[in-house]
N, C-alpha and C positions, 0 to 999 in steps of 0.2 A: 504494500500500500504506500503510495507516494504522498508526501506531505508538501503542500504548497507553501509559498512564502507567507501567504495570508494567515494560514493556520498557526505558523510560528509566532506571528505577531499577536494572535488571539491568546495563545498560551502565555506569552510574555505579559500581556495586559491582565490576564486572569491571575497570574502569580503576584503581580504588583497589587492587584485588588485584594488578594488574600493577605498580603503583608499589611496593608492599611487596615483591613477589617480585623485582623488578629490583634494589632496594636490598639486599635480603637476599643476592642472588647476588653483587653487587659486594663487600659486606662479607665474605661467606663466602670469596670468592677471596682477599681481602686478609688474612683471618685465617690462611689457610694460609701466607702469606708471613711474617706476624708470628710464627707458632708457631716458625719456624726461628730466630728472634732470641733465644729464651730460652737461659739458661745454667744449668747445674746446680751450678757450683762457687761457693764463697763466699770473701769476703775476711776477714782477721783483724779488721779494725776495723768490719766490718759495712757494708752497703750504704747509700748516701745515702738520705735521705727520699724523694726523687723516684722511687726504684725501686718503692715501694709504689704511688705515684700512677700510674706507668706500667702496673702490673698492673691497677689499677682502670680505667684508660682502655681497656686491652685488653678487659677484661670488659664494659665498656659497649658497645664496638664489637661484641663477640660477641652482645650483646642484639639488635642489628639483625638478625642471622641467625635469631633465634627468632621474629621477627614472622610472623604468619600473615596470609593474606588477610583474615580476619575482623577483624584489628587495625585495618584501614583507615588512612586518612590521620591520624586522631587518634592512633592507636597509634604511627605513624611519628614524628609530631611529638613525642610524649612521649619516645620513645627517643632522638631526636636531641638533645633537651634534656638527657637524662642523659649523652650523649656530650660535649656542650658543657660541662657542669658538671665532668665528670672531666678534660676537656682543660684547663680553666681552672686546676684544682688542680695538674695536672702542670706547666703553663707557669709558674705562680707559684713552684713549688719548683725547677724546673730551668733557668730562663732565664739564670741567672748562669753556669752551666756549658755550656749549649747554646743560645746566643742565636739562631743561624741556624735550627736545627731547631724550636725552640719558636715562633719567629716563623712558620714555615711551617705548624705545627699551628694556631696562632691564625687565620691567614689562611684556611686551608682549612675549618676548622670554621665560621668566620663566613660563608663563602660557602655552605656546606651549610645552615646555619641560615636564611639568607636565601631560598634556593631552596625549602626545605621550608615556610617561613612563607607563601609565596605560593600553595601548593597549595590548590586547592579540593577539595571532597569528591569531585569527579569530574575528576581531573587529565587534562590532554591528554597525548598521546604525547610532545610536545616537553618538557613539564614533567617527565615521568617520566624522559626521557633526561637532562635537566639534573641532576636529583637523583641519578641513578645515577652520572653523571660526577663530580659534586661529592663523593659518598660515596667514590668511588675515589681522589679527591685527598686526602681525609682519611686513608684507609688508607695511601696512599703516604707522606704526611708522617709519620704515626706509625711506619711501618716504618723510615723514615730515622732517626727519633729512637731507635728500638729498636736499630738497628745502631750508631749513634754512642754510645749509653750502655751498650752490652752489657758493655764491660770494667769499668765501675763498678758495674753491677748484677749481679754474678756471685756 
């Protein structure tokens, strides 16, 4: 059975779509966990500056769930860059108070950036699985920070 050039492109598009869908699923599941970390009360002196950075990072992670299959690998790379930028700002502002949690965020984001950077336009199933696992690690690290900082960001 011969395969036409068109069917190769269809498979490439399908794999890119699975990459985006897998990552969106991992991020979506994590956002459910992060949503439970929010607090509605406030302190009299106001929250530390990193509280706004944590909200910005949460929003960047939510952006992963809005990726559509048509976003492709390039859309995924763009959104992971946004997550990395937000994470960097959070780490800079919170590392003094939360060195363990911010170190975990830095490590997990760097791992995700590396795995996404190696994706071709037609990622393999193994690459998709790695990116999905790495995204889950980012969500977990951020959730741990949200829990640790919840008392100060109320």
